[in-house]
Residue, then its C-alpha position, 0 to 999 in steps of 0.5 A: m604575639d602583637l596581632g595589631l587589632r589595638g584601637k580596631v572596631a570588632l562588630v561580633c555578631g550572636a555574641s552573648k554566649g559560645i564561639a562568638y562571645a569568646t571571639a569578643e573576649e579575645f578582641a577585648r584582650e587585644g585592645c579592640q572597640l568592641a560593638i556585639c549583638s544577640r535577640d537575647a537581651d539578657a544574655i547580651g547585657a551580661a556579656a556586655a558587663k564582663l567584657e566592659a569589666m575587662g576595660a573594652p568599649v563595648l556597644s550592645m544590641v539586641a537584634d535579631l538579625s534574620t530581620t529587617e529591622g534587627l540588621e538596619l538596627v546593628v547598622r545604624e547604632t554601630m555606625a552612631r557609635y564609631g563610625r566604622v566597623d574593622i572587623l566583622v564576624a558575622n555569626t547567628g544561631g542556627p537553624p532547627t534541626g531535621a531530615p533532608m525532606a522534613h521542612d516546608w519551604a517557610a523553614w527553608t526561607r527562615a533559615s536563609e534570612l537567619l544564616l545568609r541574608s544577614v551575612v550579605e546585608l551586614t557586608r553589603a554594609f561595612v565592606p564598602g567602609m573597609r576597601e575605601r579605608r584600604w584594611g578591614r577583615v570579615i570573618s563568619i563562623t559556619s560548620k564543619a558541615v560545609k565540608e561534611p554534612v552532619t546528619g539531621l541538620v539539612l538547613s545548615n548543612s545546605i545554607r552555611a554552603a551557600v554562605t561559603g560560596y558567597l564570602r569565597t566570591l566576596a574575598n576576590d572582589v575585595a582582595r586588592d583593597g586590603v580586605t580579607v574574607n575567611t569562614v572559620l569552621p567549627g568542629f565539635t565545640a563544647t557550646e549551648r548550640l551543641d547541647a541543643l543538637a544532643e537534645a533534638t538527636t535523643k528526641a528522634t532517635g533515642t539515644s542517650r544524650d551521654a552516648i551522643y556526646a561519647g560518639w562525638v568525642a569518639s569521631t574527634p581525634v584528638g579526643r575530646l570536644g573543642r573549647p570555644d576559646e580555641l575557635a576564638a584565637t583562630i579567629a582573632f589571628v585571621a583579623s590580624d595584620r599577620a593574616g594578611f595573605i589569608t583570604g577566601q579559606a574555610i578553616l577547619v578548627d575541629g581536632g581533625t574530625v573531617n577526614t578530607l585532604l583539603 
């Protein structure tokens, strides 16, 4: 299937590993020009080398998107290299684990800057150009926690819900300009982030790592963890011309874990 993405400029944030890296690979296969960023210089450099080996033009940047400096760098460098962004995949690492009243306000502020501010600022930077060109895609990688809160992830549960509200509102505002705005909600997916959650859960509860993973698998109707490439394929389709009538949606890719009708 031709997704109509050849030559498009895709900015994939947090793309040094996991779902976002798999997404960058998917866009590379579709012939996109890539801009990728991460806080980890070694990891983003290695990711860029693999993507370039696939034949994709790649701009790699070391940037912390929870900071003004990091956001400004990504906007400045991407515009200097490509002059536009057609597809924005907004994604960052997750905030610390913790119970509802475990965090002081400084932790809430840091989590908000990481998860919410980064999305708001990047859309403010790149969506106006999409509207002018009458084509654009904004996709944020959030979590199934938006539909069903995950124990021990109060910061993620709360602030990713705020991201969803912001992007759902934005979707209505820009739809007539050919810009779609959606979120993709991973379930339990085999990534480094899930390893970190398992480790934190082990420390908090004493439950073994194997038992934690077994519980996640048991709660997933398909009987296994998700793979990053499965999320990436969904994101690439949502970014495609063929998905031009899909906007304002929070799309679960969770193997049936979230047991709701909507």
